[in-house]
Phi, psi and omega in degrees: 000318179297322179296322180295317179296316180297317179297319180296318179295318178296320178295319178296317179298318179297319179296319179296314179296323178295318179296315179297321179295315179297320180297318178297318180297317180295319178296320179299315179296322180296312181291327175295321178295317178297318179297319179296318178295321179296317179295320179294318178296319177299318179297317180294322179295320178297324177298314179295321180299328184279352181283134179276331180281120186293317179297318179296319180294318180298316179299324180290318177301315182293330179295335180292337180053040179252131179269014180301137179304325180299322181288317181295322179291325177296320177299315182296319180294323175292321179297323178297319178294324176295320178301318179294324177295317178297319179297322177295321176299320179297316180299320179289319183290330182298331183251022178234116185298332180284321184264356185302326181293342181274352184301311179301323179295317180294320177298319178297317178297319180293320179297315178297321180296317181291323178297321177296322177297313181295322177296319180294321177297315181296321179296319181294323184279334187254329188258348177262114183291144176053048177294124182302147183298327181289348173258326181298321182293326179293318179296316177297319183293319178293317179296323176295318178296320179294323179294321179296319178292326175296321178297322178295321179296314179299320179297324182278328190252322186252331186055036178267098189291326177295319179293322179296315180299318178297318180294320178294321178297321177298318180296315179297318178299317180293321179296322178293320178293324178296320179297315180297319181291318182290331175290320178293330182286343180053051180274190179295154182301322181299316180293322179296334182277341186302305179294332177292321177297317181298317179290324179294326177300320179295312181291323181297325179271002178060031178291325182298317179292321182294325182284355176285339180284135177279334178229128179246139176294158183302320181295319180291323179297318180294319179295320178298318179296316181294319180292317180297320179293330185288326186259332185288316187295338187292136179292340177271003181276247182290114185263134180283354179123154179297135179305148179288163172301146181278048177204162180237131180290144180288000000 
């Protein structure tokens, strides 16, 4: 009887150890698979990062079908550069009698492009749980910059002052949220200053005060348009944020 009990205990112990061993092996294979996928994704992201053509890079990022914030922010930063390129085309076409007819089409393309950017920012900020502060401030800052460029388009095409004021308020709100997030993230001093510089440009040009008027005289409207056009198109103006590290954490 004692031998049977001893044998049963040994058999039970062997089964437990076998189960634990198999479980460990399965976990090991699972984590190895995750690590391999992470390394492959990092390699694919590096390929896209090295591309000079922004549209080509964006298509490559989208092909990865990864909802990682790092990938989405890279798409947004490329989209911002494309927006500046379209704006530059508009500036050239406006003063070219041959290309002048293309200006409305370019404005339409730019407006659609900016709306896609703002939607992507909103998706990133609302649907990704526990978005780190060092990424949240970039998303707010890019959305604020896109809103300012949208205000410029409305100013040039619609002259809808109520719509312009609403868009400007959205931009100011995003810059303030970006400042709060970047301070919580405790990032580098240079990064903390980016949304502050963008907001300071608005206050420095007294746009906030000008938009408080419900009715603007024709001279003031013209001055507002010229000032807004002067600061937004520059690549050194509204910055979408410091580029991310060229790597993805596992």
